[in-house]
N, C-alpha and C positions, 0 to 999 in steps of 0.2 A: 504494500500500500504506500503510495507516494505521500510524503510529508508535505503539508502546506507550508510554503516558505514565507517568512516575514523577516524584517531586519533583526528581530530578537529570537528567531527560532533556533539559532546556534546554542542558546542557553539550555536546550533540552539534551545536549550531547556533551561528551567529555571534551574539555578544552585544555589542550596542553600549553605549557609555557606561560600561564597567567600568574601575575604576581599575587602575593598575599597582601592585600591593601590594608588589612588590620582594622580599619574603621569604615564599616559599610555605609554609615550615614554621610561621612565626608566624601566617599566615592559617589554616592547617589547625587549629592549636591553638585559635584564637579561635572558629572555626566548630564545633569539637567541643564546646567549652564551651557555646556557644549551644544546641546540640542537647540538652543536658542540663538546660536551664533550663525552668521551667514556661511554659505558653502565656500570652501577654498577653491574648488574648481567647478566647472559647469558640465552638464550632460552633453552639450554640443561639442565641447572640446574632447571629451572621452570618446564620442562617436567618431570624431576626426582621427584620433589616434588609432581606433579600431580599424578604420579604412586603411591607414598607412601600414599598420601591422599586417593587414590582409595582403597588401601589395608585397611586403617582404616575404610572406609565406609562399608567394608565387614566384619568388626570385626577381621581383621588379624593384626591390629596395633592400637596404641593409640597415640593421638596428644597432645603434651605439647607445647602450644603457650603462651609465657610468656616474660615479660620484662617491660620496663619503661612505666609509664603513658604518659609522654612527655619527650623526650630527651632534654638535655640542651646543649647549646653552651659553657657553663661554666664548663662542667664536662667531657671533653675529655682527657683521659689519658689511658695508657696501663693498669694501675692497675684497673681502674674502668671497663674497657671492660673485662679484665680477670676475675674479681670478679663476674660480671654479668653472664659470661659464666659458672663459677664455680657452682653457685647455680642451674642453669638449668641442668648442667651435674649431679649434686648430685640428684636432683629430678628425673631425668630420670633413674638413677641407682636404686633408691628406687622403682620406678614404674615397671621397668623391672624385678627386683628381686621378687616383689610381684606377678606380673601377668604372667610372661613368655612371654609377648608381646613385639615386637619391639616398641620403642618410637620415634615418629617423632618429632624432635626438631625444633621449629619455633620461632625465637626471635622477639619481638617487639623492634627492634634495627636497627641502620643504616638507619633511614628514618622516625621515628615516632616523627616528629618535629612540627606537626600541630594538633590543637584540635578544635572540633566544640564547639559552645557556645550556651546556651539557650537564651542569650540576646546579641545584637550587641554592647551594651554599658554598662558601669559600673559607678555607682554613689557612690562617696566616699566624705563625708564632703562637700556636695554641688557642687563638681566638677564632671562633667560627661565626660568620655573619652571612646574611643573604648575599648572593652574587649580584654584581652590577649588571643591570638589565637595560641600560641606556638612560639618558637624561629624562625621558618621558616618565620613568618609574622611580629612579633613585640616583644617588651621586656616586662617583667613582672613589671618593675618599673612603678609606677603610676604618670607619668608626660606626657605632650603632645608630647614631642619628642620621648620618649620610646614607647608610644602606637601608634605611626604612623606606618602604614604598609610600610615596606621598601623592595622593590624588590631585593636589593642586598643580602638580607637574604636567598633568594632561592639558590643563588650560594654558600653561606656559608654552607647551609644544604647539598648540593650536595657534597662538598669537605669533610665535616666532615663524611658523610656517606661512602665516598670512603676510608678514613683513617680507619674508624671502620671496614669496610668489609675486608680491607687488613689484619688487625690484627686478626680478627676472623678466616680468612682462615689459617693464620700462626698457630694459636693455635689449630684449629681442625684437621689440616692435618700435623702439624709439631712435634707432640709428646706430647703436653700438654694434649690432650684428650685420651691418651693411657690408657687402662684399668688398667695397672700396676701402674698408678699414682692416683688411686682412692682415696687414703688417702690425697693427696695434695689438693683435692677439698674442704676439710672441712674448712670453715672459722674459725678463731681463736675464735671469740665470740660465734659462734654456737657450736664449738667442746665441750665446757664445759657444754652445756645444755643437758637435757635428750634426745632430738632429735639428737644432735650431737653424743652422745654415742651410740644410736641405729644405726645411720649411720655407725659408726666405726665397729659395729658388722657385718654389711653387707659387709663392705670393707674387714674385716678379712676373712669372708666366701668366698669372691671372690678371695682373695689371695690363700686360701687353694685349691679352685677349679682349679686355674691356675697352681699351683704346681702339683696337681694331674694329670692334663692333660699332663703337661710336663714330668712327671715321666712315663706316659703311652706311651711316645714316640711321642706325637702329636707335630708337629712343629708349635709353637705358633707365631713365628716371621713372618711366611709367610701369616698369616691370617690378612688382612688389617683391617677388622672390629674390631679387638681387639685394634688397634693402632690409628685409625682415626674415626671420626664421621662425618656424614652429618648434616650440620647445615644450616638452611634456614632463610631468613628474611621476615618480613611482616610489613605493616603499613596501616593505613586508607588512601585511595586514596581521600583525601579531597581537596587539592589545585589543581584543575584540569589543570591549565596552566603548573604547574611543572610536573605533570604526563604525559601530552601530549608531553612535550619537551623531555622526556626520553623514549618515545615509539618508538621502532625501528622495522624494518621489518627483520625477520630472513632470512639470506642468504640461508639456507638449505631448508626451507619449504615455504618461502614467507609469513608466518603468522606474525601477529603483536604481539609484546610482550612489556609490560611496564617494562623496564629494570631498574626501580628504586628499585624493590624488587621482590622476588620470588612469593609472594602472596599479593594481594591487597584486601581490603574490603570496603564496603559501610556501614556507620553507621546507627543507628536508625533514625537520623535526615535527612539522605540523601538517603534513600532507595526507594524513589518514583519510581515506575516502569516506569513512563513517564518523569522522571527527567534526568538531565544531568549526574549525577554520574552513574546511571545504564546504560545509553546509552554508556558512555565511557567504563565501564567494559565489556559490552556485546560483544565488538569486539575483546577483548584481548584473547590470547591463554594461558595466565597465569592461574593457579588456582585462583579463586576469592571466596569471602565470603560476607555474608550480615548479619548484626546484626538484631535481632528480639526482640522487647520489648513485654510486656504483652498485648498490644493492637493490635498486629498483628493478622490477620485473615487467615483462610485456603485459602480463595480466593486470598489474597495478596501473600502468599508464593507460590501458584501455578502459579500466574502470573509472579513472580520473576523467577521461574524455566523456564518458557517459554522465558523470556527475556535473562537470563544469561546462561542457559544450555538447549537449545531446542533439542539437540541431545542425552541428557541423558548420558553424558560421566562420568564414575566413576572418582572421584578426581577433577572434574572441579568445583563443587559448594559445599560450606560449609555454613550451617546456624549456626550462633553463637547466642544461646539463652541467653538473659540477662533479665530475668523475675523478679528477686527478690525472696528471700526465701519464702515470704508469698504468692506469686502468681504462682510459677512455677508448682505446682502440678495441678492447674486448667487451667492455660493459655497455657501450653505446649502441653498437650495430643491432642487437636484437630489439631494442626499443624503437629505433628509427624504422626498422623493417616492419614491426608490428603496426606502427602508425601509417606507414606508406601503404601497406597492404590493405588497411582498413579504409583507405581513401579519405581520411580526415584531413582538413586543411590546417594542421597544426604548424605553428612557427617554432623552429628550433634555434635556440640561442645558447652560446657557450659561456659558462662562468668558469674561467681558468684560475680563479683565485682560491676558492674555499677548499678544493680538494688537494691543494698543494701547500697547505699551512703546516708548519712544524715549529718546534721549540728548540733553540740552540742549547748547547751545554751550559751556557751562562744564564739560561732561563728566559730568553727573549723570543717572543713569538714572531716568526718571519715567513717569507716566501722567497723562492729563487726566481729571478726574472726568466732564466732559461727554462724552468718548469712551466711557467705561464705560457711562454711561446710554444713549448712542446705540446701542451694540451690543446691549444688552438690549432696547431698543425694536425694533431690527431683528429680533432673534431672535423676539420675540413676533409681529411682523408676518408673518414667514415662516410660522410655525405657524398663524396665523389664515388665511393664504392657502391653505395646504395641508390645512387641516381636521384638524390634529394638535395635541397638547397640549404647551405649553412647560413641561417638567416640573420645572425647577429652575435654580439659579444656583450657580456655583463661584467663590468670591471669596478673594483674599488680603487679609487685614486684621489689625489689631491694636487692642486696646483703648487702647493708649498714645496720648499726645498728640504724635504724630510729624508731620513735615512731609515726606512722601515723594511724595504725589500732588498735582498741581496742581488748583486750583479748589475747587469745592464751597462750602458755606456759609462755610467759613473763608477762602475766596478766597485760597488759597495761591499766591504768585507765584514765578516762576523764582528770584529772588534770595533767597527765603525757604526754599528746599528744604534748604539746608545747616544751618538753625537746629536741626533735630532729626531728622536722617536716621540711622536705626539699623539698617536692614535689612541682613542678611548678603548678600542677593542682589538680589531684585526689590522695587520700591516697593509699599507696602501702604497701603490706606485706613486713616485713623485712626478713633477711636471716633465722632467727630462725623460724618465723611463716611460711615461705615458705616450709621449710623442714618438719615442723610439719604437714602442709597441705598435703605434699607428702605422709606421712605415713597414714594419714586418707584416702587419695585417693587410696593408695596401698591396703588397707584393702577392700575397695569397689571393686576394680578390681579383687582382689584375690577371693572374694566371687562370683563375676560374672563369673570368669574363671573356678571355681571349678566344676560346672556341666558339662562344656564342656570337661574338662580333664577326668571326670569320665565316659563319654559316650563310 
């Protein structure tokens, strides 16, 4: 018997990774206030993203999903938001120039404030406290007050997301994202690197192309696509009370949309087909995604398709594979094959970050740049073998000059990680490594697109 869906029907099912808020009354007050707040995004924007993702599922576009591991309440500034947008725009230019494909830009921003944890508690020096679950829930400082889940943080997450979105819209629609400003997107510390110089070569080529078109009499000022970009937001739909409170019924269609972000996903720890997170996502009309680790089975992914996309709507469902460089070539093919043979229009995206995380002998959590590249190459190889399209990448990165991931052009070594390690949770690529990865990815896309162009 099919369960009738409502924004609160997830409450009837087991919900993993939910904090112990301690004070039910304070939680109810915070959620009530959230329900009275304006939406952060709009149904029409979510529909536009769904159409763009549908194009990517057909091989007509490529998805760049990128941003912070976990956003911080302590890092809200116009400069930090602008710089994060800069690196994503830079990467998109490199990928478009290499592949000739439109790049769908989706930021892990304006809502990525909560993190799942492998353990509910953390033990340090004999003191056991609740694990840090992101600034939406508690604070990273290791003391009883900081680690207490505080419902007021839900409201702060909402207001910071609103401020961030406001500035993102101003940047992407107000001239900063104009293709004539392509040189401005090069970060100072990146510009001096080999990757920065390669990027400047592309920027110069774009300048020449724009001047050529203008000389041919083409009116470039009237083409909005040269002066503005569509930029969407996403985050893991982890704290279900927060997501429910921001779910609204569209006045035009009567459909339900989670207006906290354009795209929401369920993580590897919360993707149970009979669990609360999948139940919640199943009734939304947003595009949704689900992360898949190396233990996922064809039966599980087909069941998730039935739960999340029973009508087979292009752009509705994305599977984000996070297998690890060593497992991707063996674990991914059966899943891709099952979806391909079912005829479902699922979009496949590679997350080369989470399956390649490890802790050094000194106790520092990190990732190797070479493993990240290796997983992406394995992801592309699998799709080439199965005759399907590698539709995008999902990256944790920052525009800052951090030292959190080993290797890359910076050749960051183990003993250099502590020099500038600022992540709240997982290690991120810095601006230089991000641009280097974009060139690696661009070469893969260029090789992929070459046979298509020659036909």
